[in-house]
C-alpha positions as CSV (number, residue, x, y, z in Angstrom):
1,M,-109.3,-271.6,-92.9
2,K,-105.6,-271.0,-93.4
3,K,-105.9,-267.4,-92.4
4,L,-107.5,-268.4,-89.1
5,I,-104.8,-270.9,-88.3
6,I,-102.1,-268.2,-88.9
7,I,-103.8,-265.7,-86.7
8,L,-104.2,-268.2,-83.8
9,T,-100.5,-269.2,-84.1
10,F,-99.4,-265.6,-83.9
11,L,-101.5,-264.9,-80.8
12,S,-100.2,-268.0,-79.1
13,V,-96.5,-267.1,-79.6
14,S,-97.2,-263.5,-78.4
15,L,-98.8,-264.7,-75.2
16,M,-95.8,-267.0,-74.4
17,V,-93.3,-264.2,-74.8
18,L,-95.4,-261.9,-72.5
19,A,-95.6,-264.6,-69.9
20,Q,-91.8,-265.1,-69.8
21,E,-90.7,-261.4,-69.6
22,P,-91.5,-260.8,-65.9
23,K,-89.5,-263.9,-64.9
24,T,-86.4,-262.7,-66.8
25,R,-86.6,-259.2,-65.2
26,T,-87.0,-260.7,-61.7
27,K,-84.0,-262.9,-62.2
28,R,-81.9,-259.9,-63.4
29,D,-83.0,-257.8,-60.4
30,T,-82.2,-260.6,-58.0
31,N,-78.6,-260.9,-59.4
32,A,-78.1,-257.1,-59.1
33,S,-79.3,-257.3,-55.5
34,E,-76.9,-260.1,-54.6
35,S,-73.9,-258.2,-56.0
36,V,-74.5,-255.2,-53.8
37,R,-74.6,-257.3,-50.7
38,V,-71.0,-258.7,-51.1
39,P,-69.0,-257.4,-48.1
40,R,-65.8,-255.3,-48.7
41,E,-62.4,-256.6,-47.6
42,T,-61.0,-254.9,-44.5
43,P,-57.3,-253.6,-44.9
44,S,-54.6,-255.3,-42.9
45,P,-53.0,-253.6,-39.9
46,E,-49.8,-251.6,-40.8
47,I,-47.1,-250.3,-38.5
48,I,-45.9,-246.7,-38.9
49,L,-42.6,-245.7,-37.2
50,S,-41.7,-242.2,-36.2
51,Q,-38.4,-242.5,-38.0
52,T,-36.9,-244.9,-40.6
53,T,-33.3,-243.9,-40.0
54,L,-31.7,-242.7,-36.8
55,E,-28.1,-241.6,-36.0
56,L,-27.0,-241.9,-32.4
57,F,-23.7,-241.6,-30.6
58,E,-22.0,-244.2,-28.4
59,K,-23.5,-244.5,-24.9
60,E,-26.6,-242.5,-25.8
61,N,-29.8,-243.9,-24.3
62,D,-32.2,-240.9,-24.4
63,F,-33.7,-241.7,-27.8
64,G,-36.7,-243.8,-28.6
65,L,-38.9,-244.7,-31.5
66,T,-42.7,-244.4,-31.4
67,A,-45.0,-246.6,-33.4
68,R,-48.7,-246.4,-34.4
69,I,-50.8,-249.1,-36.0
70,R,-52.9,-248.1,-39.0
71,N,-56.1,-250.1,-39.7
72,A,-56.0,-251.5,-36.2
73,R,-58.8,-253.9,-35.2
74,A,-60.0,-255.1,-31.8
75,D,-58.0,-258.4,-32.3
76,T,-54.8,-256.7,-33.5
77,P,-51.8,-258.1,-31.4
78,P,-49.4,-255.8,-29.6
79,I,-46.0,-254.6,-30.9
80,E,-42.8,-256.3,-30.0
81,W,-39.4,-254.5,-30.4
82,T,-36.1,-256.2,-31.4
83,S,-32.6,-255.3,-32.6
84,T,-30.9,-257.3,-35.2
85,K,-27.5,-256.5,-33.7
86,P,-27.9,-256.0,-30.0
87,A,-24.1,-255.6,-29.6
88,V,-24.4,-252.3,-31.5
89,A,-27.7,-251.1,-29.9
90,T,-30.5,-252.6,-27.8
91,V,-34.2,-251.6,-27.7
92,D,-36.6,-252.1,-24.8
93,A,-40.3,-253.0,-24.8
94,K,-41.2,-249.3,-25.2
95,G,-38.9,-248.6,-28.2
96,K,-36.2,-246.8,-26.2
97,I,-32.8,-247.4,-27.8
98,N,-29.5,-247.8,-26.0
99,A,-26.5,-247.2,-28.3
100,L,-23.5,-249.3,-27.3
101,T,-20.8,-249.2,-29.9
102,V,-20.0,-247.9,-33.4
103,G,-21.9,-249.8,-36.1
104,K,-25.3,-250.3,-37.7
105,T,-28.4,-252.3,-36.7
106,L,-32.0,-252.6,-37.6
107,V,-34.6,-252.0,-34.9
108,K,-37.8,-253.8,-35.8
109,A,-41.4,-253.3,-34.5
110,T,-43.4,-256.5,-35.2
111,L,-47.0,-257.4,-34.5
112,R,-46.7,-260.3,-32.1
113,G,-47.1,-263.7,-33.9
114,T,-47.4,-262.2,-37.3
115,S,-45.1,-261.3,-40.2
116,T,-46.2,-257.6,-40.1
117,F,-43.3,-255.3,-39.2
118,A,-41.6,-252.0,-39.7
119,Q,-37.9,-251.2,-39.2
120,C,-35.5,-248.3,-38.6
121,E,-31.9,-248.3,-39.5
122,V,-29.9,-247.2,-36.4
123,I,-26.4,-245.9,-37.1
124,V,-24.2,-245.6,-34.0
125,L,-21.3,-243.1,-34.4
126,K,-18.3,-242.1,-32.3
127,A,-18.7,-238.6,-30.9
128,N,-15.8,-236.2,-30.7
129,R,-14.1,-236.3,-27.4
130,Q,-12.1,-233.2,-28.3
131,G,-14.1,-230.5,-30.0
132,N,-11.5,-229.4,-32.5
133,S,-7.8,-229.9,-33.3
134,N,-5.2,-227.4,-32.0
135,A,-4.2,-226.9,-35.6
136,A,-7.6,-225.5,-36.5
137,L,-8.0,-223.5,-33.2
138,I,-4.6,-221.8,-33.6
139,D,-5.8,-220.5,-37.0
140,G,-9.1,-219.1,-35.7
141,G,-11.2,-222.2,-35.5
142,M,-13.6,-221.2,-38.3
143,V,-14.1,-224.9,-39.1
144,A,-14.7,-228.1,-37.1
145,S,-15.8,-231.5,-38.1
146,Q,-17.5,-234.6,-36.6
147,N,-18.0,-237.8,-38.6
148,N,-19.2,-236.8,-42.1
149,W,-20.3,-233.2,-41.1
150,I,-18.4,-229.9,-41.3
151,Y,-19.5,-227.0,-39.1
152,Y,-18.2,-223.7,-40.3
153,A,-18.5,-219.9,-40.7
154,N,-20.0,-219.6,-44.2
155,P,-18.3,-216.8,-46.2
156,Y,-21.3,-216.7,-48.6
157,D,-23.6,-215.6,-45.8
158,S,-21.5,-213.1,-43.8
159,L,-19.6,-215.9,-42.0
160,K,-22.7,-217.2,-40.2
161,L,-22.9,-220.6,-38.6
162,Y,-23.7,-223.5,-41.0
163,K,-23.2,-227.2,-41.4
164,I,-22.6,-229.2,-44.5
165,K,-21.7,-232.8,-45.4
166,L,-18.3,-233.6,-46.6
167,D,-19.6,-234.3,-50.1
168,G,-21.1,-230.8,-50.2
169,S,-24.7,-231.8,-49.7
170,E,-27.3,-230.9,-47.1
171,K,-26.0,-227.4,-46.4
172,T,-28.0,-226.1,-43.4
173,K,-27.9,-222.7,-41.7
174,L,-27.9,-223.2,-37.9
175,C,-28.2,-219.5,-36.7
176,N,-27.2,-215.9,-37.4
177,D,-24.2,-216.0,-35.1
178,K,-20.7,-215.4,-36.7
179,P,-18.5,-218.1,-35.1
180,N,-14.8,-218.6,-34.5
181,Q,-13.1,-221.1,-32.1
182,I,-15.7,-223.7,-33.2
183,N,-15.7,-226.9,-31.2
184,V,-18.2,-229.8,-31.7
185,V,-18.6,-232.5,-29.0
186,G,-21.4,-235.0,-29.6
187,R,-24.7,-233.1,-30.0
188,T,-23.3,-229.7,-29.0
189,I,-21.4,-227.0,-30.8
190,Y,-19.4,-224.4,-28.8
191,Y,-18.1,-221.2,-30.3
192,Q,-17.2,-217.6,-29.9
193,N,-19.9,-215.4,-31.5
194,T,-18.5,-212.2,-33.0
195,N,-21.9,-210.9,-34.3
196,K,-22.8,-207.9,-32.1
197,E,-26.4,-207.9,-33.5
198,T,-27.0,-211.3,-32.0
199,K,-25.0,-210.5,-28.8
200,S,-21.3,-211.4,-28.7
201,G,-20.0,-214.1,-26.3
202,L,-19.3,-217.8,-25.8
203,Y,-22.3,-219.9,-26.9
204,K,-23.4,-223.5,-27.2
205,I,-26.0,-224.8,-29.6
206,G,-27.3,-228.2,-30.7
207,I,-26.0,-229.7,-33.9
208,D,-29.6,-229.3,-35.3
209,G,-29.6,-225.6,-34.5
210,S,-31.7,-225.9,-31.3
211,Q,-31.2,-224.8,-27.7
212,R,-28.9,-221.9,-28.4
213,T,-27.5,-220.8,-25.0
214,L,-25.2,-217.9,-23.9
215,I,-22.4,-219.2,-21.6
216,N,-20.1,-216.2,-21.1
217,D,-20.3,-212.7,-22.5
218,L,-17.5,-211.2,-20.3
219,D,-14.5,-212.8,-22.0
220,Y,-13.4,-212.8,-25.6
221,M,-11.7,-216.2,-26.5
222,L,-8.4,-215.9,-28.4
223,Y,-8.1,-219.6,-28.2
224,M,-10.6,-222.2,-26.8
225,R,-10.4,-225.9,-26.6
226,V,-13.4,-227.9,-25.6
227,S,-13.4,-231.5,-24.4
228,D,-16.2,-233.7,-23.1
229,Y,-15.4,-232.5,-19.6
230,S,-14.0,-229.0,-19.8
231,I,-13.6,-225.7,-21.7
232,V,-10.1,-224.2,-21.5
233,Y,-9.6,-220.8,-23.1
234,L,-7.2,-217.8,-23.4
235,N,-9.0,-214.6,-23.0
236,Q,-8.5,-210.9,-24.1
237,D,-6.5,-210.3,-21.0
238,H,-4.0,-213.0,-22.1
239,E,-4.9,-215.2,-19.1
240,V,-6.0,-218.9,-19.2
241,Y,-9.3,-220.0,-17.6
242,R,-11.2,-223.2,-17.3
243,L,-15.0,-224.0,-17.2
244,T,-16.5,-227.4,-16.3
245,A,-18.4,-228.7,-19.3
246,M,-20.9,-230.5,-17.2
247,N,-21.6,-227.5,-15.0
248,L,-21.3,-224.4,-17.0
249,D,-23.0,-222.3,-14.4
250,K,-20.1,-222.8,-12.1
251,A,-17.7,-219.8,-12.0
252,K,-14.6,-219.9,-14.2
253,Q,-11.3,-220.9,-12.6
254,K,-7.8,-219.6,-13.3
255,Y,-6.1,-222.5,-15.0
256,F,-2.6,-221.6,-13.9
257,D,-0.9,-218.4,-12.6
258,E,0.6,-216.8,-15.6
259,K,-0.1,-213.5,-17.4
260,E,0.7,-211.9,-20.8
261,I,0.3,-215.2,-22.7
262,T,0.1,-214.5,-26.4
263,A,0.1,-218.0,-27.9
264,F,-1.3,-221.1,-26.3
265,S,-1.9,-224.7,-27.2
266,T,-2.9,-227.6,-24.9
267,D,-3.9,-231.2,-24.6
268,D,-4.8,-233.4,-21.6
269,Y,-1.3,-233.4,-20.3
270,Y,0.5,-230.2,-21.1
271,C,0.1,-226.5,-22.0
272,Y,2.6,-224.9,-24.3
273,Y,2.7,-221.1,-24.4
274,T,4.7,-218.0,-25.2
275,G,4.1,-214.3,-24.3
276,L,5.2,-210.7,-23.8
277,W,7.4,-211.0,-20.7
278,E,8.3,-208.0,-18.6
279,G,7.5,-205.5,-21.4
280,I,10.1,-206.8,-23.8
281,G,7.9,-205.7,-26.7
282,D,8.1,-208.8,-28.8
283,I,6.9,-212.4,-28.6
284,G,9.3,-214.3,-26.5
285,G,10.2,-217.6,-25.1
286,L,8.5,-221.0,-25.0
287,Y,7.2,-222.6,-21.8
288,I,5.5,-225.8,-20.9
289,Y,3.0,-226.3,-18.0
290,D,2.5,-229.9,-16.6
291,I,-1.2,-230.1,-15.9
292,K,-1.1,-233.0,-13.5
293,K,2.0,-231.8,-11.6
294,K,0.9,-228.2,-11.7
295,K,4.4,-227.1,-12.6
296,K,5.9,-224.9,-15.4
297,E,9.2,-225.3,-17.2
298,E,11.1,-223.0,-19.5
299,L,12.0,-224.6,-22.9
300,L,13.3,-221.4,-24.6
301,N,14.1,-218.2,-22.6
302,K,12.0,-215.1,-23.0
303,Y,14.6,-213.4,-25.3
304,R,14.0,-216.0,-28.0
305,K,11.3,-215.0,-30.5
306,V,8.7,-217.7,-31.1
307,S,6.1,-216.4,-33.5
308,K,3.7,-219.4,-33.7
309,I,3.2,-222.6,-31.8
310,M,0.9,-225.5,-32.6
311,M,0.4,-228.9,-30.9
312,S,-0.4,-231.9,-33.1
313,D,-2.8,-234.6,-32.2
314,D,0.1,-236.9,-31.3
315,G,1.5,-234.6,-28.7
316,W,4.4,-232.9,-30.6
317,I,4.7,-229.1,-30.3
318,Y,5.7,-227.3,-33.5
319,Y,7.0,-223.7,-33.3
320,F,8.5,-221.2,-35.6
321,L,11.6,-219.6,-34.2
322,N,12.1,-216.1,-35.6
323,D,15.5,-215.2,-34.2
324,V,18.0,-213.2,-36.1
325,D,20.5,-212.2,-33.3
326,T,19.1,-212.3,-29.8
327,Y,20.8,-212.2,-26.4
328,D,20.5,-214.3,-23.3
329,T,20.4,-212.9,-19.8
330,D,24.1,-213.6,-19.4
331,G,24.9,-211.4,-22.5
332,S,25.7,-214.3,-24.8
333,T,24.5,-214.1,-28.4
334,N,22.2,-216.5,-30.1
335,K,23.0,-216.5,-33.8
336,G,20.2,-216.3,-36.3
337,T,18.3,-219.6,-36.3
338,K,15.1,-219.0,-38.2
339,G,13.0,-222.1,-39.0
340,L,10.4,-224.5,-37.9
341,Y,11.2,-226.8,-35.0
342,K,9.4,-229.6,-33.1
343,Y,9.6,-230.9,-29.6
344,K,7.8,-233.6,-27.6
345,K,7.7,-234.0,-23.8
346,N,8.0,-237.5,-22.4
347,I,4.6,-238.3,-20.7
348,N,5.5,-240.4,-17.6
349,N,8.0,-242.4,-19.6
350,E,5.2,-244.1,-21.5
351,L,6.6,-243.5,-24.9
352,S,9.5,-245.3,-26.4
353,P,12.8,-243.4,-26.4
354,D,13.0,-243.0,-30.2
355,S,9.5,-241.4,-30.4
356,Y,10.2,-238.2,-28.5
357,M,13.0,-235.8,-27.7
358,N,13.9,-236.5,-24.1
359,N,16.3,-233.6,-23.8
360,K,14.7,-230.1,-24.1
361,N,17.8,-228.9,-26.0
362,Q,17.4,-231.5,-28.7
363,M,15.0,-229.5,-30.9
364,D,14.5,-231.2,-34.2
365,K,15.0,-228.6,-37.0
366,L,13.1,-229.4,-40.1
367,G,14.1,-229.3,-43.8
368,Q,16.1,-226.5,-45.3
369,A,13.7,-226.1,-48.2
370,F,10.8,-225.5,-45.8
371,K,12.9,-223.0,-43.8
372,N,13.6,-221.0,-46.9
373,C,9.9,-220.9,-47.9
374,I,8.3,-220.3,-44.6
375,Y,9.5,-216.9,-43.8
376,K,9.6,-215.1,-47.2
377,G,7.4,-212.0,-46.8
378,K,5.5,-213.3,-43.7
379,P,4.3,-216.7,-44.8
380,Y,5.4,-218.4,-41.6
381,E,1.8,-217.7,-40.4
382,Y,0.4,-220.0,-43.1
383,W,1.4,-223.5,-41.9
384,T,-0.4,-226.3,-40.1
385,V,0.4,-229.8,-39.0
386,S,-1.8,-233.0,-39.4
387,D,-1.1,-236.7,-39.8
388,N,2.7,-236.5,-40.0
389,W,2.5,-233.8,-42.7
390,I,3.2,-230.1,-42.5
391,Y,1.2,-228.0,-45.0
392,Y,2.5,-224.6,-45.9
393,I,2.5,-221.9,-48.5
394,D,5.6,-221.4,-50.8
395,Y,5.9,-217.9,-52.1
396,F,9.0,-218.3,-54.3
397,A,7.0,-218.3,-57.5
398,A,3.2,-218.2,-57.7
399,P,1.8,-219.1,-54.3
400,E,1.4,-222.8,-53.9
401,L,0.3,-225.1,-51.2
402,R,2.9,-227.7,-50.4
403,R,3.3,-230.4,-47.8
404,M,6.4,-231.9,-46.1
405,Q,6.6,-234.9,-43.9
406,T,7.3,-234.0,-40.3
407,D,10.7,-235.8,-40.4
408,G,11.7,-233.3,-43.1
409,K,12.3,-235.9,-45.8
410,M,9.6,-235.7,-48.5
411,D,8.4,-232.2,-49.8
412,Q,5.8,-232.0,-52.5
413,N,3.4,-229.7,-54.3
414,V,-0.3,-230.0,-53.3
415,K,-2.1,-227.3,-55.2
416,Y,-1.4,-223.9,-56.8
417,I,-3.5,-221.2,-55.3
418,S,-4.6,-217.8,-56.7
419,K,-4.2,-215.8,-53.5
420,A,-3.1,-216.1,-49.9
421,D,-4.3,-212.9,-48.2
422,N,-4.3,-211.9,-44.5
423,N,-7.2,-214.2,-43.7
424,F,-5.8,-217.3,-45.4
425,A,-6.0,-220.4,-43.3
426,I,-5.4,-224.2,-43.8
427,Y,-7.9,-226.4,-41.8
428,P,-7.2,-230.1,-41.6
429,I,-10.3,-232.3,-41.3
430,P,-10.5,-236.1,-41.5
431,D,-9.3,-237.2,-45.0
432,Y,-9.5,-233.6,-46.3
433,L,-8.1,-230.1,-46.1
434,L,-10.3,-227.0,-46.1
435,L,-8.5,-223.9,-47.5
436,Y,-10.0,-220.5,-46.6
437,S,-8.8,-218.1,-49.2
438,D,-10.2,-215.1,-51.1
439,N,-13.4,-215.3,-49.0
440,Q,-14.2,-218.9,-49.9
441,F,-13.8,-222.4,-48.6
442,I,-12.3,-225.1,-50.8
443,R,-12.5,-228.7,-49.7
444,M,-9.8,-231.0,-51.2
445,G,-8.1,-234.3,-50.6
446,R,-4.9,-234.2,-48.6
447,D,-3.0,-234.5,-51.9
448,G,-4.9,-231.7,-53.5
449,R,-7.2,-233.8,-55.7
450,N,-11.0,-233.7,-55.8
451,A,-11.3,-230.0,-55.0
452,L,-14.8,-228.7,-54.2
453,E,-15.9,-225.2,-53.4
454,L,-18.4,-225.3,-50.5
455,K,-20.9,-222.8,-51.8
């Protein structure tokens, strides 16, 4: 009897387990089915701009940003454009930017009525109005600068055209031309190409290396100064011509009627020049041409030997007088007066009397120490003027770069140099000097510190 009860109990429990198993499996299957049917979350719309930083120049309005929406839906709102500093730059409904004045602003593209946006930092810079300083152009113009960029003939690549930032970063080759007389105005570089393999001549090219264009292959520029409205140059025939920057297809024009000019420097008001007059056989005289009045004037007669002239940014003309004993037309003798002099023409009486020499005979001779250093051997070729300082090479001991204030008072060492060969040049750029020596460029502070080789 006990055995029968045990067997019946076992069978009863087994049947209950079997009856419950399908329900458990069904419930498990149902849960699995429900998890598969949960819908995936759709990504939110996102704005992608064509650029996140943009550098423009004042008054430029040709540039615009483009925007696309990633993960757009049918109900995605349109884009609205705004500028955080509209006094610096404005932006229209299509993303076109109008640069107004120097500064920074954020241009934002926002989905209307939402907090979804993307932004671009717009930096507005001042473009060069004059493409290079006279100081640089007189010494060959192998270097020009604009804002934080240097444009130069790179000695490590056969003097081809490069650009590099002042800190030595982002070195970029622009083309295979070998430039001198480099001028940079806004987005355009002008230069004389000396590379016959790429065709010699006067060229222009974009600061990004695009749109290289031949302007003139008939003249060789001994000196060339480019402004935002004209190109003035001294050619191989020692005559001065002018091109209109806005219409370079127009024929060149004779700037003024003078021949045999050997040294030339100009600004918006005056041209200073010297030359080989009447076959004298040496560099003679110093003359000034008033651009507005179209009139020339003699400052030093043709029997005076002026070996180098240079106009500073503030309108002074500096010249090295290389006389020993010379003779005027009346037979009188000019005793030896070697040295560096400066002169400034009064521009329509706009300058105060103490800031210029209002008598052409009042040439301001500079310091005796500079005079003694400047002509030993032939070092008078190696001087330049910038920001009230004259930079020059002293050869009395080991060659050293020195500087002297333009009033002749303070004279100090800047840097010892290893060599000053025939190609040596000193190029002033904002806040720095570039020394070209021994086939290399050295960037340094105006006081000689923080020297950096631009490799």
